[in-house]
N, C-alpha and C positions, 0 to 999 in steps of 0.2 A: 649432687655435684656442686662444688664450690662456685659461688658467683665470681664475676670478674674482679670485684672488689676484694673478695676473700683471697683469690689467687694472687692479686697484687700485694696484699698485706703479707701473705706467706712469703712471697718473693722478697719483700722488704726485710722481713725478719731473718731470712736465710742470708741475704747479702750483708746485713749488719752483723750477724753472728760470724760469718766467714771473715769479714773485715776485722772484727775484734780478735779472732783467732790469729790472723797475721800480725795484728798490732801487738798482742802479747808475745808472740814468737819473737818479734824484733825487739820488744822492750826488754825481755830477760836475756836475749841472746848474748849480749856483751858479758854478763856475769857468768854465762856458761863457758864462753871461749876466751875470757880475758887473760887467764894465766898462759894458755898456749900461745895466744897472739902476742902477748907482751914478752914472753920468753923468746919469741922470734925476733922482736925488735930490740929488747934490752939484753938478751942473753940468759941462758938457763941459770937459775940460782941467784939472779940479781936481787939484792935486798930491797930495791925500790919497787918491785912489782906490786906488792900489797898496797902501798901508798899511792902509786900511780893509778892502780885499778880503781881505788876509791875516788880519786880526783876525776878520772875520765867518766865514771858513772855520775858524779855530781854535775859535770859539764852536760851530759845527756839530759839530766833532770832539769837543769837551767833552761836548756832548749825547749823542754816540754812546758815549762812555765811561760816562756815567751810565746810558744805556739798555742798554748791554751787560750791566751788572751786574743791573739790574732785570729785564730780559727773560730773562737766563740763569737766574737763581734762580727766576723764575716758571715757566720751562719745566720745571725739575726738580720743582717743587712742585705745579704745576697741569696740566702737560702741554704738549707741543710744539705741538699744533694751536692752542691758545689764543694762543700767541705769534704764530703766523702771522697770525691774524685781527686781534689787537690792534695789532700793530706797523704793519701796512699801513694800517689805518684811521687811525691817528694821523698818519703822515707824509703820507698822501693829503690829509687835511684841511689840514695845515700848509702844503702846497705850494699849494693853492688859495687859502688866505688870503694867502700870500706874493705872489701876483699882484696883490693890492690893498694892498700895504704900501709906504708912501711916505716913511717916515722911518727913520733908522738904528737908533734904539732898538727900535722894533717889528720891524724887519728882523732884528736880532740875536736877539730873543726867539723869533721864528718859526723862524729857522734852528736854534736850540737845540732847540726842540720837534721839528722835523723830524729832527734828529740822533738824538734819543731814539727816535723811531719807526723810523728806518732801522736802528737797532742790532739789532733782533730777527730780521730776515728771514733772513739767511744762516745763522746758527747753528742756528736751529730747522729750517730746510730740510735742512741737511747732517746734522744729528743724526737726523732722520726717515729720510733715505735710507740712511745707514750702518747704522742699526739694523734696517732692513727687508730689505736685500738680502743675498745670500750673501757671505761674506767674500772669496771669490776674484773677485767681480764688482762689489763695491760701488764700486771705483774708476771703473768706467764710469758708474755713476749720478751720482757727484759731478762727473765730467767733464762730463756733459751739463748739469748745473745751472750750473756755473761758466762753461763755454765760451759757452753761450747767454746767460747773465746778463751777461757782460762786454760783449756787443753793445749793451746798454742805453746805454752811453756814446756809441756811434756814433749811435744813434737820437737821443740828446739833442742832439748837434751838428747833426744834420740838421734836427730840429725848430726849433732856434734859427736855422739858416740859411734855412729855409723859412717863417719866422714870418709874413711878409706874406701868403702864400697861405692859411695856416691862419687868420690874422686876418681876412681878408676873408670867410671862411666863417662865423666866429663873429659878425662884424659883421652879416652878413645874418640870422643867427638871433636875435641879441639886440638889434640896433640900436645897439650900443655899440662904439666903435673901441678896439682893443687894440694895445699895443706888442708887439714881437717877444718881449721877455723875459717879458711877462705871459703870452703864449700858451704859452711853454715850461713855465712853472709850472702853468698850468691843465691842459695835456695830461698832465703827470706825475700830478697829483692825480686826474684822471678815469681814467687807466690803472689806478691803484691801486684805485679804487672798483669798476671793472669786474672786476678780478681777484678781489675778494672773492666775487663770484657764483660764479666757477669753483672756489673752495675748498670749496664746500659738500660735495663728495664725498670730500674728503681724510680720511684716517683716522689714528688714533694708532698709534704703533709698539707691537708686541707686547711688546718688552722692557720698555718703560715701563709698560704695562698690568700685566705680571706683577710688576714692582718695586713698584708702588703697594700691593700686598697685603702687603708686608713692613713691618717697623717700622724699617728702616734710615733714617738721616738722609738727607734729600734737599735738594739745592740749598744746602748749608751752605758758605758761602765760607771759613769757618775751616779746613775740611778741606784747602784748598789751601795753607795757610800754617803749620799746626801740625805738619807732617811735612817734614823737610828735603828728603828725596829727592823727594817729591811737589811741593814748591815749586820746586826746581831744574828739574824736568821741565816744570812749568807756565810758569816764566819762559823756559825754552828755547823752548817752543812759540811764545811771543810774539816773541822775538828773531829767530826764523827768518823771520818775515814782515815785519820792519821794512824791509829793503831795497826791498820792493815799494812802500811808501809814501814812501820817500826818492825813488825814481825818479818816481813819479806825483805826489807832493805837492810836490816841489821842482823837479826837472829839467823835468817836463812842465807842471805847473800854473803855473809862473812863467815860461813861455816868453815871453809877450807883454811882461811888465813887466821881466824880468831878462835871460834868456839870449839872446833874439833880439838885443837891443841890445848886450849884453856880448860876444857872439861875432861881432858885425858881420855878421849874416846879411843877405843881399841880399833885400830885400822890394820892389824896384822894380817887379816884375811885378804887384804887387797893387794893386787899386783901393781906394777908401775903404772899401767894404763888406768887402773881403778883409782889410784891416788890422785891422778890428774883430773878425774871426773867427780871428785867429792862434791864440789859446788853444783855441778850439773845434776847429780843424783838428788841432792838436798832440794834443789829448786824443783825438780820433777815431782818428787813426793809432795812437796808443799802445794804445788799447783794442782795436782790430782785432788788433794784435800780441799783446795779452794773450790774446785768444781763441785765436789760433793757437798761442801758447806753451802755454796750458793744455791744448789738445787734444794737442799733441805730448808734453808732460810726462806726462800721464795714460796715453797709449799706451805711452810708454817704461817707465813704472812697471809696467804690466801685462806687458810683454815681459821686463823685467829682474827681475820679481817683487820689486821693492824700491822704497820711497819715498825713502830717504835718498840712494842713489846719484844719483838724478835731481836731487834738491835741491842736492847738492854741485856737479854739473855746471852747473846754472843759475846758481848764485851766482858761480862763477868766470867764466862767460861774461858775466854781467851786470856784474861789476866791470871786465872788459876793455872792454866797450862804453861804460861810463861814462867811462873814461879817454879813449877816442876822442871821445866827445861833447864833453868839456870842452877837449881840446887838439888835436883833429884836424878841427874843423868851422869854423874861423874863415873868414869871408867867403863861405861856400857859399850857394847859393840856398835860398830858403824851401822849395822842393820837396824838396831833398836833406835839409834839416833835418827835414821831416815824415817822410821815410823813416827817418831815424835814430831818431825817436820810435817808429816802428813796430818797429824792431829792439830798442830798449830795452823796449818793451812785450812783445815776444816773449820776451825774456830774463827778464822778471818773471813769466812765465806758469807759475811753479810754485805760484801761489796756490792752485790746486785741491789740490795735494799738501799744502800747508801747513794748509789747513782740514781736510783729511781726516785727516792725522796727529794734529792736535789732538783731533779727536773720537774717534780710536781709542786714545789714550793712557790714558783715564780711564774709570772705571766708570759704569754707567748712572745711578746716583744723583747724580752731579755732571757728567755728560757735557754736558747742555745748558748748564750754567753755564760750563764750559770752552769749548765750541764757540761760544758766543755772546760771551763776554767776550774771548776771544783775538783774533779778527779786529778787534774794536772797539778793543782796546788798541793793536793795530797801526795801525789807522786813526787813533786818537788820538795816536799817536806823531808824527804830522805836526806837531803843535804844538811839542813840544820840539825836533824836528828843524829846523823853520822858525826857531824862536827861536835855536838854536845857529848856524844859517846866517847869520841877520841879525847876530848878535853878532860873528861872525868876519869879516864883510864889510869893516868899516873897517880890520881888521888885515892881511888878505891878499887882499882883493878878492872879487868874486863867484865867479870860477872857482876860486880857491884855497880859499875857504870851502866851496864845494860838494865839492871833492876831500877836504878834511879830514873833513867830516861823513860823506861817503860811505864813506871808509875805516873809520871807526868802526862804521857800520851793517853793512857787509859782514863786518868782523872779528867782530863780536858774533854775527852769524848763522852763520858757519862754526863758531864755538865752540859755539853752541847746538845745532847739528845733531849734534854728537858726544854730546850729553846727552839725546837722546830715543831711544826704542826703535824698532827696525824693526818696523812693525806690519802689513805686507802680509798676513801669514797669521794675524794675531791674532784670537782669538774675542772678540767685544765683549759677550757676555752675562756680565758680572761686576759686582760691587759694590765700592766703596771703603769701607773700615772704619777 
């Protein structure tokens, strides 16, 4: 029978996994419902929808950059548990409000606030798990969190697709008719609020509790920049994850508006409802792949006793699949296209190793800051990546632009992997001075 400590650790992993599930649900939700919601605001067939959609997603990512810094520093100064509670409360309320937002200005403000809230979940959860579990097994803990969490995107696509059924239930309860995209936002907000109840039993990590008794600086961002070696290591942690959001943020998220038309994908088998769900289906397949890839990468890491070897493998495979996606998919059916999104998602499934490596590189007094800011800077990188992609499109076309930007992202990640330490056997009970 598990000891009290074991039961508490299991509860912590479950809570972190459920939290990341809701986090991913809300993170990708906008890209699932953006066309339907923007058609309601701007009108069906409005030529601005694609551009406005990119801009709103960029606003959400900027919010995550801001939130990553705020929650990361807060986690080192006030505790990891407080971040878990505060972040989910903020983005849950923001998503419920988003269901009743009917103009672009308010839509942008709410997506920014939601982005700030979404920024705290993953870093705090990963930090707690890695600081609580034994060093030889903590990879399994982060694996459960990330693998289960990635399925939140699949759930988001299903909620959007089944909006009418859920809407009829809410209409019965409230007497008010809801559109599918409103239902998706309401469900996300309610999931988060329910999760807050489950978090009551979560506990603070022992390493952080011990560190609070010392006089060492905690959550000081300057420590990441005033030492050259530490800065290079921090920058490298960020660059390792950038290809994930190149694939998700450009290749997959722009399926409906860019790559399905550009690659001449055959969509003749789709009805009108199916045409509206092209993005949702691409995201669903990609995130199912991401879950599979995270599971495999974590298990490989445990077998090989190495994080870096698996990251190298995934980056190379990911690059090869990207080339196939851009140059080997012309004219294929939408079902084949979706399966390629699944493969791309699988190849980006080193995200679990990326966030684990980031948390293992630095001392307890700035670990939350690093573990929270790093994935959010990576998520935020979708903005300069998208801007670079759009800038190059008039020069080399959609496919050529995607190739150029992708080569830069993958090259930077391979370089960065050489500049982080192998941390599989590292002891995490240390401080940065």
